[in-house]
N, CA, C and O of each residue as an XYZ file, in Angstrom:
928
protein
N     133.203    -33.586     78.996
C     132.394    -33.752     77.790
C     130.988    -34.192     78.203
O     130.823    -35.145     78.964
N     129.998    -33.500     77.700
C     128.595    -33.833     77.956
C     127.986    -34.477     76.711
O     128.073    -33.934     75.610
N     127.382    -35.623     76.902
C     126.808    -36.393     75.804
C     125.297    -36.501     75.971
O     124.805    -36.785     77.064
N     124.567    -36.274     74.892
C     123.123    -36.508     74.858
C     122.852    -37.765     74.040
O     123.309    -37.879     72.902
N     122.111    -38.704     74.616
C     121.739    -39.936     73.923
C     120.209    -39.983     73.816
O     119.505    -39.911     74.823
N     119.716    -40.102     72.603
C     118.279    -40.220     72.358
C     118.021    -41.630     71.815
O     118.279    -41.892     70.641
N     117.516    -42.538     72.655
C     117.248    -43.908     72.183
C     116.007    -43.925     71.283
O     114.983    -43.329     71.616
N     116.110    -44.610     70.146
C     114.978    -44.625     69.213
C     115.041    -45.873     68.339
O     115.448    -45.811     67.179
N     114.641    -46.985     68.896
C     114.674    -48.211     68.102
C     113.495    -48.226     67.120
O     112.543    -47.458     67.264
N     113.574    -49.098     66.135
C     112.568    -49.094     65.079
C     111.371    -49.987     65.297
O     110.398    -49.896     64.548
N     111.410    -50.856     66.309
C     110.395    -51.895     66.415
C     109.252    -51.639     67.358
O     108.785    -52.578     68.003
N     108.771    -50.411     67.474
C     107.659    -50.136     68.393
C     106.399    -50.877     67.929
O     106.122    -50.960     66.733
N     105.647    -51.409     68.887
C     104.500    -52.260     68.564
C     103.149    -51.541     68.721
O     102.334    -51.549     67.798
N     102.914    -50.922     69.885
C     101.597    -50.337     70.137
C     101.310    -49.145     69.230
O     100.173    -48.937     68.807
N     102.340    -48.369     68.936
C     102.220    -47.269     67.974
C     103.300    -47.493     66.922
O     104.448    -47.103     67.137
N     102.965    -48.111     65.787
C     103.974    -48.427     64.773
C     104.746    -47.185     64.315
O     104.168    -46.123     64.084
N     106.073    -47.349     64.190
C     106.984    -46.276     63.774
C     106.852    -45.061     64.684
O     106.961    -43.917     64.245
N     106.620    -45.335     65.945
C     106.322    -44.303     66.949
C     107.352    -43.182     66.985
O     106.984    -42.011     67.071
N     108.627    -43.520     66.921
C     109.661    -42.517     67.130
C     109.780    -41.487     66.010
O     110.375    -40.427     66.201
N     109.214    -41.797     64.840
C     109.248    -40.819     63.739
C     107.853    -40.489     63.223
O     107.717    -39.819     62.199
N     106.826    -40.946     63.909
C     105.451    -40.605     63.546
C     105.264    -39.092     63.675
O     105.806    -38.463     64.583
N     104.487    -38.520     62.753
C     104.269    -37.079     62.788
C     103.443    -36.701     64.008
O     102.374    -37.259     64.255
N     103.955    -35.753     64.755
C     103.278    -35.201     65.932
C     103.080    -33.724     65.646
O     104.039    -32.953     65.639
N     101.833    -33.328     65.410
C     101.567    -31.944     64.984
C     102.472    -31.540     63.816
O     103.118    -30.493     63.838
N     102.497    -32.410     62.791
C     103.161    -32.145     61.511
C     104.684    -32.192     61.539
O     105.329    -31.700     60.613
N     105.278    -32.781     62.596
C     106.730    -32.926     62.650
C     107.064    -34.262     63.292
O     106.394    -34.651     64.248
N     108.081    -34.990     62.806
C     108.437    -36.252     63.459
C     108.664    -36.026     64.951
O     109.361    -35.089     65.339
N     108.085    -36.870     65.776
C     108.120    -36.613     67.214
C     109.540    -36.563     67.764
O     109.804    -35.840     68.725
N     110.455    -37.321     67.170
C     111.839    -37.307     67.643
C     112.484    -35.934     67.467
O     113.432    -35.593     68.174
N     111.968    -35.146     66.521
C     112.544    -33.825     66.251
C     112.462    -32.910     67.459
O     113.341    -32.072     67.660
N     111.411    -33.058     68.270
C     111.252    -32.185     69.440
C     112.391    -32.411     70.435
O     112.929    -31.458     70.999
N     112.749    -33.657     70.642
C     113.838    -33.968     71.577
C     115.177    -33.468     71.038
O     115.979    -32.905     71.783
N     115.414    -33.674     69.751
C     116.673    -33.226     69.150
C     116.792    -31.710     69.232
O     117.831    -31.181     69.626
N     115.725    -31.018     68.858
C     115.772    -29.552     68.839
C     115.957    -28.965     70.243
O     116.697    -27.997     70.420
N     115.289    -29.548     71.232
C     115.452    -29.050     72.602
C     116.872    -29.292     73.105
O     117.439    -28.448     73.798
N     117.442    -30.434     72.760
C     118.829    -30.720     73.150
C     119.786    -29.706     72.536
O     120.691    -29.214     73.210
N     119.588    -29.394     71.265
C     120.438    -28.408     70.588
C     120.286    -27.033     71.238
O     121.277    -26.354     71.508
N     119.037    -26.627     71.488
C     118.758    -25.302     72.049
C     119.291    -25.146     73.474
O     119.571    -24.029     73.910
N     119.431    -26.255     74.199
C     119.923    -26.169     75.589
C     121.382    -25.763     75.668
O     121.824    -25.228     76.685
N     122.136    -26.011     74.604
C     123.575    -25.717     74.549
C     124.361    -26.414     75.677
O     125.393    -25.920     76.133
N     123.848    -27.561     76.106
C     124.501    -28.311     77.193
C     125.458    -29.381     76.688
O     126.220    -29.939     77.478
N     125.439    -29.686     75.373
C     126.068    -30.911     74.906
C     127.173    -30.683     73.888
O     127.106    -29.793     73.041
N     128.204    -31.534     74.008
C     129.256    -31.570     72.999
C     128.844    -32.455     71.830
O     129.208    -32.195     70.684
N     128.076    -33.510     72.131
C     127.564    -34.408     71.084
C     126.128    -34.766     71.403
O     125.786    -35.058     72.549
N     125.289    -34.741     70.375
C     123.885    -35.152     70.497
C     123.691    -36.297     69.512
O     123.743    -36.098     68.298
N     123.465    -37.508     70.045
C     123.362    -38.665     69.169
C     122.009    -39.348     69.333
O     121.370    -39.271     70.382
N     121.601    -40.010     68.272
C     120.439    -40.892     68.317
C     120.950    -42.319     68.219
O     121.670    -42.678     67.287
N     120.560    -43.131     69.206
C     120.947    -44.546     69.220
C     119.791    -45.346     68.638
O     118.744    -45.487     69.271
N     119.981    -45.864     67.440
C     118.905    -46.573     66.751
C     119.447    -47.761     65.971
O     120.637    -47.840     65.667
N     118.547    -48.677     65.657
C     118.872    -49.816     64.798
C     118.243    -49.652     63.425
O     118.301    -50.563     62.600
N     117.639    -48.485     63.174
C     116.752    -48.294     62.029
C     117.297    -47.191     61.110
O     117.526    -46.065     61.554
N     117.500    -47.519     59.844
C     118.095    -46.565     58.909
C     117.208    -45.358     58.637
O     117.709    -44.247     58.465
N     115.895    -45.565     58.597
C     114.994    -44.426     58.347
C     115.021    -43.455     59.532
O     115.067    -42.240     59.340
N     114.993    -43.993     60.753
C     115.087    -43.138     61.934
C     116.420    -42.389     61.927
O     116.475    -41.200     62.244
N     117.488    -43.093     61.563
C     118.813    -42.472     61.518
C     118.827    -41.288     60.557
O     119.374    -40.232     60.875
N     118.227    -41.463     59.389
C     118.222    -40.394     58.387
C     117.424    -39.186     58.861
O     117.862    -38.048     58.689
N     116.264    -39.421     59.453
C     115.449    -38.311     59.959
C     116.164    -37.606     61.107
O     116.119    -36.379     61.200
N     116.818    -38.360     61.975
C     117.563    -37.767     63.082
C     118.644    -36.822     62.566
O     118.826    -35.729     63.102
N     119.351    -37.238     61.537
C     120.400    -36.393     60.955
C     119.816    -35.124     60.357
O     120.416    -34.053     60.454
N     118.640    -35.241     59.735
C     117.995    -34.067     59.133
C     117.699    -32.988     60.160
O     117.688    -31.799     59.838
N     117.458    -33.407     61.402
C     117.113    -32.435     62.449
C     118.311    -32.061     63.323
O     118.159    -31.357     64.322
N     119.497    -32.530     62.947
C     120.698    -32.024     63.599
C     121.405    -32.970     64.549
O     122.387    -32.581     65.182
N     120.932    -34.205     64.665
C     121.594    -35.174     65.548
C     122.664    -35.957     64.785
O     122.662    -36.008     63.556
N     123.563    -36.555     65.534
C     124.548    -37.466     64.959
C     124.054    -38.904     65.129
O     123.342    -39.218     66.083
N     124.436    -39.761     64.201
C     124.170    -41.201     64.334
C     125.482    -41.912     64.027
O     125.689    -42.385     62.910
N     126.372    -41.989     65.023
C     127.715    -42.510     64.768
C     127.782    -44.021     64.639
O     128.808    -44.562     64.228
N     126.697    -44.712     64.987
C     126.662    -46.172     64.895
C     125.213    -46.609     64.824
O     124.306    -45.849     65.161
N     124.999    -47.854     64.377
C     123.681    -48.474     64.480
C     123.710    -49.413     65.678
O     124.647    -50.191     65.857
N     122.663    -49.323     66.493
C     122.614    -50.099     67.729
C     122.535    -51.592     67.419
O     121.801    -51.989     66.514
N     123.272    -52.423     68.147
C     123.247    -53.869     67.881
C     121.889    -54.491     68.202
O     121.105    -53.956     68.986
N     121.643    -55.623     67.577
C     120.344    -56.303     67.687
C     119.989    -56.638     69.133
O     118.827    -56.524     69.522
N     120.975    -57.051     69.935
C     120.677    -57.466     71.308
C     120.225    -56.300     72.188
O     119.702    -56.514     73.282
N     120.427    -55.063     71.715
C     119.958    -53.886     72.463
C     118.775    -53.218     71.760
O     118.450    -52.065     72.043
N     118.141    -53.939     70.852
C     117.063    -53.336     70.061
C     115.757    -54.117     70.111
O     114.828    -53.832     69.356
N     115.688    -55.110     71.008
C     114.455    -55.894     71.084
C     113.504    -55.298     72.119
O     113.809    -54.286     72.751
N     112.343    -55.942     72.282
C     111.301    -55.429     73.169
C     111.726    -55.401     74.635
O     111.117    -54.700     75.444
N     112.761    -56.156     74.980
C     113.159    -56.264     76.383
C     114.410    -55.450     76.713
O     114.900    -55.495     77.841
N     114.923    -54.710     75.737
C     116.130    -53.917     75.961
C     115.831    -52.778     76.935
O     114.887    -52.015     76.732
N     116.630    -52.665     77.984
C     116.450    -51.616     78.978
C     117.234    -50.370     78.570
O     118.118    -50.424     77.715
N     116.893    -49.258     79.196
C     117.487    -47.974     78.808
C     118.956    -47.868     79.198
O     119.776    -47.439     78.385
N     119.307    -48.251     80.428
C     120.681    -48.037     80.889
C     121.713    -48.793     80.043
O     122.750    -48.211     79.724
N     121.485    -50.060     79.661
C     122.453    -50.710     78.769
C     122.615    -49.987     77.423
O     123.702    -49.987     76.846
N     121.542    -49.377     76.929
C     121.626    -48.614     75.678
C     122.508    -47.384     75.877
O     123.336    -47.061     75.025
N     122.326    -46.700     77.006
C     123.164    -45.542     77.313
C     124.620    -45.973     77.460
O     125.522    -45.323     76.930
N     124.845    -47.067     78.177
C     126.215    -47.532     78.397
C     126.893    -47.951     77.097
O     128.107    -47.803     76.953
N     126.118    -48.470     76.157
C     126.672    -48.800     74.842
C     127.208    -47.541     74.165
O     128.265    -47.571     73.535
N     126.470    -46.431     74.297
C     126.924    -45.156     73.714
C     128.158    -44.635     74.449
O     129.095    -44.143     73.821
N     128.158    -44.743     75.779
C     129.332    -44.310     76.552
C     130.562    -45.113     76.131
O     131.641    -44.553     75.941
N     130.392    -46.434     75.986
C     131.506    -47.293     75.586
C     132.029    -46.908     74.206
O     133.234    -46.941     73.958
N     131.112    -46.542     73.312
C     131.539    -46.138     71.963
C     132.433    -44.908     72.036
O     133.512    -44.892     71.444
N     131.999    -43.883     72.752
C     132.794    -42.657     72.828
C     134.089    -42.873     73.599
O     135.106    -42.248     73.297
N     134.056    -43.752     74.589
C     135.286    -44.092     75.313
C     136.288    -44.757     74.371
O     137.493    -44.527     74.469
N     135.773    -45.591     73.452
C     136.649    -46.317     72.519
C     137.349    -45.393     71.528
O     138.374    -45.753     70.950
N     136.786    -44.195     71.335
C     137.434    -43.230     70.432
C     138.079    -42.095     71.246
O     138.258    -40.977     70.762
N     138.422    -42.431     72.506
C     139.140    -41.510     73.396
C     138.380    -40.210     73.649
O     138.969    -39.129     73.681
N     137.086    -40.328     73.826
C     136.256    -39.149     74.096
C     135.200    -39.503     75.144
O     134.015    -39.228     74.961
N     135.644    -40.120     76.249
C     134.702    -40.571     77.265
C     133.951    -39.389     77.874
O     134.582    -38.420     78.296
N     132.630    -39.446     77.929
C     131.863    -38.353     78.514
C     131.975    -38.334     80.033
O     132.202    -39.359     80.677
N     131.808    -37.139     80.581
C     131.723    -36.985     82.038
C     130.275    -37.126     82.506
O     129.984    -37.771     83.513
N     129.381    -36.502     81.742
C     127.961    -36.511     82.076
C     127.160    -36.883     80.829
O     127.532    -36.541     79.707
N     126.065    -37.583     81.049
C     125.227    -38.053     79.945
C     123.775    -37.703     80.251
O     123.324    -37.819     81.390
N     123.054    -37.274     79.224
C     121.615    -37.055     79.366
C     120.893    -37.919     78.347
O     121.098    -37.783     77.141
N     120.055    -38.801     78.841
C     119.206    -39.616     77.976
C     117.871    -38.889     77.830
O     117.165    -38.682     78.817
N     117.530    -38.506     76.617
C     116.248    -37.863     76.341
C     115.411    -38.827     75.519
O     115.862    -39.321     74.485
N     114.205    -39.094     75.971
C     113.361    -40.008     75.212
C     112.935    -39.382     73.885
O     112.729    -38.172     73.792
N     112.808    -40.217     72.871
C     112.453    -39.741     71.528
C     111.010    -39.278     71.446
O     110.661    -38.485     70.572
N     110.175    -39.761     72.342
C     108.750    -39.400     72.321
C     108.430    -38.523     73.527
O     107.589    -38.864     74.358
N     109.116    -37.390     73.605
C     108.934    -36.446     74.716
C     108.772    -35.032     74.163
O     109.654    -34.193     74.347
N     107.650    -34.757     73.482
C     107.502    -33.458     72.822
C     107.393    -32.279     73.779
O     107.537    -31.133     73.352
N     107.141    -32.529     75.072
C     107.034    -31.440     76.036
C     108.378    -31.089     76.676
O     108.451    -30.169     77.490
N     109.431    -31.807     76.319
C     110.743    -31.516     76.885
C     111.215    -30.151     76.382
O     111.013    -29.806     75.217
N     111.840    -29.385     77.261
C     112.286    -28.039     76.881
C     113.773    -27.870     77.149
O     114.346    -28.530     78.016
N     114.384    -26.975     76.386
C     115.799    -26.657     76.588
C     116.018    -26.104     77.994
O     117.033    -26.397     78.627
N     115.074    -25.308     78.481
C     115.177    -24.725     79.821
C     115.239    -25.812     80.890
O     116.058    -25.735     81.806
N     114.374    -26.828     80.777
C     114.364    -27.909     81.762
C     115.659    -28.710     81.708
O     116.212    -29.069     82.747
N     116.138    -28.989     80.514
C     117.388    -29.739     80.361
C     118.534    -29.003     81.052
O     119.325    -29.605     81.778
N     118.610    -27.693     80.813
C     119.692    -26.884     81.385
C     119.580    -26.806     82.908
O     120.577    -26.962     83.614
N     118.370    -26.565     83.413
C     118.195    -26.436     84.860
C     118.461    -27.761     85.580
O     119.027    -27.773     86.673
N     118.052    -28.869     84.968
C     118.308    -30.170     85.583
C     119.804    -30.480     85.601
O     120.295    -31.106     86.540
N     120.519    -30.053     84.583
C     121.977    -30.236     84.572
C     122.620    -29.450     85.717
O     123.496    -29.959     86.416
N     122.180    -28.223     85.895
C     122.696    -27.406     86.995
C     122.411    -28.064     88.344
O     123.238    -28.024     89.255
N     121.226    -28.671     88.457
C     120.846    -29.343     89.702
C     121.710    -30.580     89.949
O     122.107    -30.848     91.083
N     121.996    -31.327     88.888
C     122.870    -32.501     88.996
C     124.214    -32.107     89.593
O     124.726    -32.776     90.492
N     124.783    -31.010     89.083
C     126.101    -30.556     89.547
C     126.006    -29.974     90.960
O     126.826    -30.272     91.828
N     124.995    -29.145     91.166
C     124.827    -28.479     92.465
C     124.636    -29.484     93.596
O     125.196    -29.321     94.680
N     123.839    -30.529     93.336
C     123.529    -31.526     94.358
C     124.581    -32.629     94.442
O     124.531    -33.478     95.332
N     125.543    -32.610     93.500
C     126.544    -33.674     93.406
C     125.860    -35.044     93.418
O     126.271    -35.958     94.132
N     124.809    -35.157     92.609
C     124.016    -36.385     92.543
C     124.532    -37.290     91.434
O     125.255    -36.856     90.537
N     124.145    -38.551     91.517
C     124.483    -39.479     90.451
C     123.573    -39.306     89.251
O     124.008    -39.402     88.104
N     122.299    -39.049     89.532
C     121.299    -38.823     88.492
C     120.462    -37.600     88.844
O     120.348    -37.227     90.011
N     119.884    -36.985     87.831
C     118.824    -35.993     88.008
C     117.842    -36.208     86.868
O     118.209    -36.119     85.697
N     116.595    -36.492     87.216
C     115.622    -36.739     86.151
C     114.270    -36.113     86.493
O     114.000    -35.771     87.644
N     113.430    -35.974     85.468
C     112.143    -35.309     85.625
C     111.161    -36.179     86.395
O     111.055    -37.385     86.171
N     110.452    -35.535     87.304
C     109.406    -36.202     88.078
C     108.243    -35.235     88.232
O     108.405    -34.024     88.079
N     107.075    -35.776     88.536
C     105.905    -34.940     88.791
C     105.049    -35.617     89.849
O     105.195    -36.812     90.107
N     104.162    -34.851     90.454
C     103.356    -35.397     91.543
C     102.142    -36.150     91.015
O     101.615    -35.825     89.950
N     101.699    -37.160     91.768
C     100.454    -37.837     91.450
C      99.291    -36.873     91.708
O      99.341    -36.101     92.665
N      98.249    -36.901     90.876
C      97.132    -35.966     91.062
C      96.186    -36.345     92.189
O      95.305    -35.565     92.551
N      96.362    -37.536     92.743
C      95.482    -38.021     93.808
C      96.333    -38.797     94.801
O      97.270    -39.480     94.387
N      96.043    -38.718     96.099
C      96.883    -39.425     97.079
C      96.970    -40.924     96.806
O      95.953    -41.613     96.738
N      98.190    -41.416     96.653
C      98.350    -42.846     96.374
C      97.939    -43.701     97.570
O      97.659    -44.891     97.419
N      97.904    -43.092     98.763
C      97.507    -43.839     99.959
C      96.016    -44.187     99.945
O      95.560    -45.005    100.743
N      95.259    -43.564     99.035
C      93.824    -43.850     98.899
C      93.547    -44.782     97.713
O      92.391    -44.987     97.342
N      94.591    -45.339     97.129
C      94.405    -46.187     95.951
C      93.622    -47.449     96.287
O      93.713    -47.990     97.389
N      92.843    -47.906     95.293
C      92.025    -49.107     95.459
C      92.350    -50.124     94.375
O      92.901    -49.785     93.328
N      92.002    -51.365     94.643
C      92.111    -52.402     93.630
C      90.777    -53.126     93.517
O      89.970    -53.125     94.446
N      90.564    -53.740     92.368
C      89.362    -54.537     92.145
C      89.704    -55.990     92.439
O      90.640    -56.534     91.854
N      88.970    -56.614     93.323
C      89.258    -57.991     93.728
C      88.745    -58.984     92.688
O      88.079    -58.607     91.724
N      89.069    -60.264     92.905
C      88.607    -61.312     91.991
C      87.086    -61.422     91.976
O      86.505    -61.915     91.009
N      86.446    -60.967     93.040
C      84.979    -60.995     93.128
C      84.338    -59.708     92.627
O      83.157    -59.459     92.869
N      85.128    -58.885     91.921
C      84.652    -57.618     91.380
C      84.166    -56.679     92.480
O      83.143    -56.010     92.332
N      84.904    -56.638     93.575
C      84.640    -55.710     94.662
C      85.863    -54.810     94.843
O      86.921    -55.068     94.269
N      85.713    -53.764     95.639
C      86.804    -52.823     95.848
C      87.486    -53.056     97.183
O      86.866    -53.432     98.177
N      88.800    -52.816     97.162
C      89.590    -53.001     98.377
C      90.722    -51.974     98.363
O      91.424    -51.844     97.361
N      90.904    -51.255     99.450
C      91.989    -50.279     99.534
C      93.328    -50.983     99.735
O      93.413    -52.000    100.425
N      94.361    -50.431     99.129
C      95.708    -50.933     99.376
C      96.146    -50.590    100.798
O      96.850    -51.364    101.446
N      95.722    -49.428    101.270
C      96.094    -48.987    102.618
C      94.824    -48.541    103.366
O      94.601    -47.342    103.530
N      94.002    -49.480    103.816
C      92.735    -49.122    104.458
C      92.911    -48.269    105.707
O      91.977    -47.581    106.119
N      94.077    -48.302    106.307
C      94.307    -47.495    107.507
C      94.282    -45.991    107.217
O      94.216    -45.178    108.140
N      94.335    -45.623    105.921
C      94.320    -44.210    105.559
C      92.937    -43.716    105.111
O      92.806    -42.598    104.614
N      91.918    -44.546    105.288
C      90.579    -44.168    104.821
C      90.097    -42.869    105.473
O      89.502    -42.029    104.798
N      90.338    -42.697    106.743
C      89.838    -41.528    107.467
C      90.867    -40.410    107.629
O      90.617    -39.425    108.323
N      92.019    -40.567    106.989
C      93.051    -39.532    107.061
C      92.749    -38.460    106.014
O      92.468    -38.781    104.859
N      92.808    -37.196    106.414
C      92.541    -36.105    105.479
C      93.590    -36.092    104.363
O      94.765    -36.373    104.598
N      93.151    -35.764    103.158
C      94.066    -35.743    102.011
C      95.278    -34.859    102.273
O      96.403    -35.219    101.927
N      95.041    -33.686    102.894
C      96.138    -32.748    103.127
C      97.151    -33.255    104.147
O      98.247    -32.708    104.271
N      96.774    -34.309    104.880
C      97.689    -34.873    105.870
C      98.493    -36.059    105.323
O      99.349    -36.611    106.014
N      98.209    -36.437    104.092
C      98.929    -37.556    103.473
C     100.157    -37.033    102.723
O     100.113    -35.980    102.087
N     101.230    -37.777    102.809
C     102.474    -37.358    102.156
C     102.321    -37.376    100.644
O     101.767    -38.319    100.079
N     102.819    -36.320     99.984
C     102.727    -36.249     98.526
C     103.662    -37.281     97.895
O     104.762    -37.533     98.387
N     103.199    -37.863     96.805
C     103.983    -38.878     96.110
C     104.268    -38.417     94.674
O     103.511    -37.639     94.093
N     105.369    -38.912     94.126
C     105.812    -38.485     92.806
C     106.078    -39.695     91.910
O     106.294    -40.806     92.394
N     106.058    -39.461     90.601
C     106.420    -40.520     89.661
C     107.310    -39.963     88.560
O     107.359    -38.753     88.337
N     107.995    -40.836     87.894
C     108.876    -40.498     86.784
C     108.057    -39.813     85.695
O     107.022    -40.332     85.277
N     108.517    -38.648     85.232
C     107.802    -37.921     84.190
C     108.175    -38.399     82.786
O     107.524    -38.019     81.813
N     109.214    -39.226     82.672
C     109.535    -39.859     81.391
C     110.001    -38.922     80.296
O     109.683    -39.135     79.126
N     110.756    -37.878     80.656
C     111.269    -36.965     79.628
C     112.773    -37.147     79.410
O     113.214    -37.451     78.302
N     113.553    -36.958     80.477
C     115.000    -37.119     80.310
C     115.640    -37.514     81.629
O     115.053    -37.376     82.702
N     116.889    -38.019     81.508
C     117.645    -38.525     82.661
C     119.095    -38.071     82.535
O     119.862    -38.609     81.738
N     119.453    -37.077     83.332
C     120.863    -36.703     83.426
C     121.567    -37.672     84.380
O     120.966    -38.162     85.336
N     122.808    -37.932     84.115
C     123.578    -38.749     85.043
C     125.066    -38.626     84.778
O     125.491    -38.338     83.659
N     125.847    -38.847     85.815
C     127.289    -38.938     85.619
C     127.573    -40.224     84.863
O     126.941    -41.249     85.118
N     128.507    -40.178     83.949
C     128.798    -41.357     83.126
C     129.122    -42.567     83.984
O     128.669    -43.673     83.689
N     129.895    -42.374     85.035
C     130.278    -43.502     85.887
C     129.087    -44.084     86.633
O     129.059    -45.281     86.917
N     128.097    -43.245     86.955
C     126.895    -43.750     87.621
C     126.117    -44.660     86.683
O     125.630    -45.715     87.092
N     126.001    -44.249     85.422
C     125.338    -45.118     84.434
C     126.124    -46.418     84.268
O     125.537    -47.500     84.252
N     127.440    -46.317     84.146
C     128.255    -47.511     83.919
C     128.173    -48.495     85.087
O     128.281    -49.706     84.896
N     127.984    -47.969     86.290
C     127.825    -48.839     87.463
C     126.404    -49.401     87.566
O     126.108    -50.230     88.425
N     125.532    -48.928     86.668
C     124.131    -49.369     86.602
C     123.415    -49.209     87.948
O     122.648    -50.072     88.376
N     123.691    -48.085     88.590
C     122.982    -47.789     89.834
C     121.509    -47.531     89.522
O     121.202    -46.943     88.485
N     120.594    -47.953     90.387
C     119.168    -47.767     90.112
C     118.788    -46.291     90.094
O     119.281    -45.499     90.897
N     117.911    -45.938     89.170
C     117.460    -44.556     89.053
C     116.663    -44.124     90.275
O     116.863    -43.031     90.805
N     115.759    -44.988     90.716
C     114.891    -44.632     91.827
C     115.579    -44.984     93.143
O     115.244    -45.975     93.792
N     116.542    -44.156     93.518
C     117.339    -44.429     94.718
C     117.886    -43.129     95.269
O     117.644    -42.059     94.711
N     118.618    -43.221     96.357
C     119.123    -42.013     97.002
C     120.312    -41.402     96.267
O     120.860    -40.399     96.723
N     120.723    -41.985     95.142
C     121.771    -41.332     94.353
C     121.172    -40.360     93.337
O     121.905    -39.696     92.604
N     119.837    -40.276     93.291
C     119.147    -39.423     92.325
C     118.481    -38.240     93.010
O     117.997    -38.346     94.137
N     118.467    -37.109     92.307
C     117.718    -35.936     92.764
C     116.685    -35.602     91.691
O     116.989    -35.720     90.505
N     115.468    -35.187     92.069
C     114.435    -34.957     91.065
C     114.429    -33.532     90.526
O     114.747    -32.581     91.240
N     114.067    -33.404     89.269
C     113.724    -32.102     88.700
C     112.210    -32.126     88.524
O     111.690    -32.810     87.642
N     111.505    -31.371     89.374
C     110.048    -31.470     89.433
C     109.392    -30.641     88.333
O     109.685    -29.457     88.164
N     108.497    -31.291     87.591
C     107.707    -30.627     86.555
C     106.257    -30.502     87.007
O     105.762    -31.365     87.732
N     105.567    -29.439     86.592
C     104.128    -29.376     86.854
C     103.402    -30.441     86.043
O     103.850    -30.801     84.954
N     102.299    -30.943     86.555
C     101.607    -32.057     85.900
C     101.124    -31.722     84.490
O     101.019    -32.611     83.644
N     100.833    -30.457     84.233
C     100.297    -30.119     82.904
C     101.361    -30.172     81.804
O     101.041    -30.013     80.625
N     102.614    -30.392     82.180
C     103.684    -30.542     81.181
C     104.132    -31.987     81.035
O     105.187    -32.264     80.465
N     103.323    -32.907     81.553
C     103.704    -34.324     81.545
C     102.596    -35.148     80.903
O     101.427    -35.033     81.273
N     102.979    -35.986     79.932
C     102.040    -36.920     79.331
C     102.808    -38.099     78.749
O     103.577    -37.931     77.802
N     102.605    -39.290     79.305
C     103.169    -40.493     78.695
C     102.490    -40.733     77.354
O     101.301    -40.461     77.190
N     103.262    -41.247     76.395
C     102.694    -41.553     75.076
C     102.983    -43.012     74.777
O     103.992    -43.347     74.157
N     102.072    -43.882     75.233
C     102.245    -45.321     75.063
C     101.187    -45.946     74.163
O     101.398    -47.037     73.633
N     100.052    -45.271     73.983
C      98.938    -45.812     73.206
C      98.449    -44.757     72.221
O      98.771    -43.580     72.378
N      97.671    -45.155     71.200
C      97.102    -44.163     70.280
C      96.264    -43.104     70.999
O      96.252    -41.943     70.590
N      95.569    -43.492     72.060
C      94.779    -42.523     72.832
C      95.694    -41.492     73.496
O      95.386    -40.300     73.507
N      96.820    -41.954     74.048
C      97.795    -41.040     74.640
C      98.286    -40.037     73.594
O      98.455    -38.850     73.874
N      98.507    -40.545     72.392
C      99.049    -39.709     71.321
C      98.095    -38.553     71.011
O      98.523    -37.403     70.919
N      96.809    -38.855     70.849
C      95.819    -37.822     70.550
C      95.764    -36.797     71.682
O      95.749    -35.590     71.439
N      95.737    -37.284     72.906
C      95.693    -36.390     74.074
C      96.927    -35.480     74.099
O      96.813    -34.283     74.360
N      98.097    -36.050     73.830
C      99.327    -35.268     73.867
C      99.332    -34.187     72.785
O      99.763    -33.062     73.039
N      98.859    -34.516     71.589
C      98.804    -33.513     70.524
C      97.903    -32.343     70.909
O      98.249    -31.183     70.685
N      96.748    -32.655     71.490
C      95.824    -31.600     71.908
C      96.437    -30.763     73.036
O      96.327    -29.537     73.031
N      97.077    -31.421     73.994
C      97.748    -30.698     75.080
C      98.819    -29.768     74.519
O      98.946    -28.621     74.949
N      99.578    -30.269     73.568
C     100.661    -29.472     72.991
C     100.110    -28.213     72.322
O     100.649    -27.119     72.490
N      99.032    -28.386     71.563
C      98.441    -27.240     70.862
C      97.984    -26.167     71.841
O      98.192    -24.977     71.604
N      97.364    -26.582     72.938
C      96.898    -25.631     73.962
C      98.088    -24.936     74.630
O      98.106    -23.714     74.773
N      99.079    -25.733     75.037
C     100.246    -25.165     75.722
C     101.021    -24.220     74.815
O     101.564    -23.215     75.275
N     101.071    -24.542     73.535
C     101.756    -23.672     72.587
C     101.032    -22.337     72.463
O     101.666    -21.283     72.420
N      99.704    -22.383     72.405
C      98.929    -21.148     72.321
C      99.093    -20.295     73.581
O      99.053    -19.066     73.522
N      99.277    -20.968     74.718
C      99.449    -20.263     75.989
C     100.881    -19.745     76.189
O     101.163    -19.035     77.154
N     101.774    -20.108     75.271
C     103.152    -19.653     75.371
C     103.979    -20.401     76.392
O     104.990    -19.887     76.872
N     103.554    -21.631     76.734
C     104.285    -22.419     77.731
C     105.271    -23.376     77.101
O     105.969    -24.097     77.813
N     105.345    -23.399     75.770
C     106.287    -24.280     75.096
C     107.177    -23.467     74.167
O     108.047    -24.026     73.499
């Protein structure tokens, strides 16, 4: 049994009502739900929320909301893996324990059914504990600088100042779209960024974190361009 969990609590601060805010005229959570449905990878697609309005909108777009998330998993400090494990425990309690779980973020409008399906295939092919989206940094992290207390610049790795960019190892970061994993790997709370995970690499133009109002505007504009180009 494959389970999709879309976490969507109601108490977002930086962007109020973020998970159901209209993104190009549609609640942003709808993009994640629709891509999950279109992937045909899942036996159940649920939204884990503590919020009745989010629950109702999720149902309108085809997701299930079999429970309301408890308060202790709905505050500002609630981590993702305990939320996923709460959903796994629920399905286990009704004798329907999942084998594999995919956590899709509610604010991931660039997520596609194709990526979800291919990452699932990679999870199985690699016999990995996790498979999640990653993308490359646009600039060598070995050349990163910090601003000192005296308002001066200092390299984190000054030994790489004279090393050619093409000779520096490429670095990657979490693309923040979705996380496939074996149910038992989630339950063991193994770290995502470890050798039990394999990456599904996305091109940088399909990745945009949405944490601030400025991010939101940028993401909407990116989406409109990508849609016109036929990439979504």
